[in-house]
C-alpha positions, 0 to 999 in steps of 0.5 A, a space after each residue: 411458586 407458579 407466578 415466580 417462575 413466570 416472573 423469572 421466565 419474563 426476567 430472563 427474556 428482557 435480559 435475553 432481548 437486552 443482549 440482543 438490541 446491544 450487540 445490534 447496536 455494536 453491529 451498527 455502530 461499528 461501521 459507522 465508527 470505522 467510516 467516521 474515524 478514516 473520515 477523520 484520519 483523510 481530512 488531517 492527511 489532505 491539511 497536512 499535505 496542503 500545508 507540505 505542498 504550501 511550504 514546498 511553493 514558499 520556499 522553492 518559488 521562482 525556482 522550479 524549473 532548476 529543482 529536481 527530486 531530490 531537492 525537492 525532498 530535502 525542501 520537505 524535510 526542512 519545512 516539515 521535519 518529521 515527515 513520516 507524521 505528516 500523514 494520521 497513520 503514517 501514510 508514505 509521502 510522495 513527492 509528484 510533479 504537476 504539469 508547471 514542475 511543481 512538486 507536490 506531496 501525496 499520500 499513499 493512503 489519501 490520495 484521490 487519485 486512487 490509481 496513482 496511489 497504487 502505482 507509487 506504493 508499488 514502486 515504493 515497495 518494488 525498492 524497498 523489496 530489491 534494498 531488503 534483498 540484497 541486505 539479507 540473501 547473499 549473492 548466489 545463495 536462494 531466496 527465502 520463501 519471504 522477505 518482510 517490508 514495511 509500505 504506509 506504517 504497515 509490515 508488507 511480506 513480499 513471496 518468492 515465487 517460481 511462476 507468475 501470479 495469476 492476479 491482473 486486478 485489485 484483490 477485492 475482485 480477484 478470488 483467492 487474495 485479499 488486502 494488499 499482497 506482493 509477490 517476486 521471481 527471479 531469473 533462472 527460477 523454473 518458469 523465469 528460466 531462460 529454457 522457458 524464454 519467459 517474457 518477464 525475464 527479459 535483460 535481467 541476470 540470473 538471480 536479479 528480481 524479473 518480476 514483481 506484482 503489487 496489489 492493493 483491493 482496488 488495483 494491481 501494478 505488475 513489474 516484469 524486467 524486459 517491459 517494466 511495469 502494467 497491470 490495470 492501475 496503468 491502463 
């Protein structure tokens, strides 16, 4: 009986040990898998950007001086019809004009220039917010607590605030913030009121967006109606 109980205790110990080993393997494997997946997605995206860029060069060879951003976008649509699927994880595709006047596609998730990536995503988010707000907020009505847009294939909540957020860097180095965040303020609200002479209001009319901030894990981009874009993504 005693030997049987001892064998039972040993069996339970072995099972517990195997479970612990399994948990440790999962803890080790998940980060490694995530890193492998991100690398695969990045490589796939880079290859797609190169193909799209080569297509633009071939299509516009010798005529870049006359081309503009709209022309380049139309050409990219012809060269790569499924533009939104160029990036394997649906990163936004932006067109950047280089020193030679050639438009090059870059991804909002995988562009190696991290500051530029933040700036492009912030500018796009501000445009999308303005468009969504015009559609959802009738003239003269107060803004809802937040408006949802889509950036890089994922929903992004733009929170309406009545004073500036205390954020000037990426969320990874700023307490109280996590991931990608977005805030905006409108002229006439609280600290954005003409009575407070808030620096961010500038020439914005009452009810118009006068303050906007977009921050990802690395950098922050801030827009004010009186002096444009600022933040460490621009430094």
